[in-house]
C-alpha angles and dihedrals in degrees: 000000000000098000096046117109106225099183100075111210094337116121115237117211111197116201103221145125091220129087112257124229113240115281117251114268111298093018130123111202120161130186113232137177141177138083115331092251089060093045091053093052089051090047094050091050090051095045099046106195097346129103122271123232124204118197130191130050096257095047094046091045091054088049091050091049093048091051091244099124124089099170141018126210105191125193111185117221136113102303130119112311107258101202098047109108097008105157100194136052114246117190105216130196109208130213118211114282120259119215119219134190118287094035096289120146123202122200127186118209129181122210109243108224 
């Protein structure tokens, strides 16, 4: 359902230079922009004590390069290539892959510190 809000009471911060359409009823979506460090500060303020979730290859890549990512949950498909342009080395510890319907595979990896 295109108009459904699937995030419950979680605020959604969208890194964009474009104006966002209104969120569906009950939704809280906000446009944000700036360096990844500032975006993370804003997201932590919005999330309180809950975990943060970065989505999109470019945003995740910026978070990895800035040392701000603890865990990756990768679902392989046809999106933006995550590793292209990554500047820093990140040692990852992988959990076993989990198959999903439609031939998708999901892999969780934790950044080794």
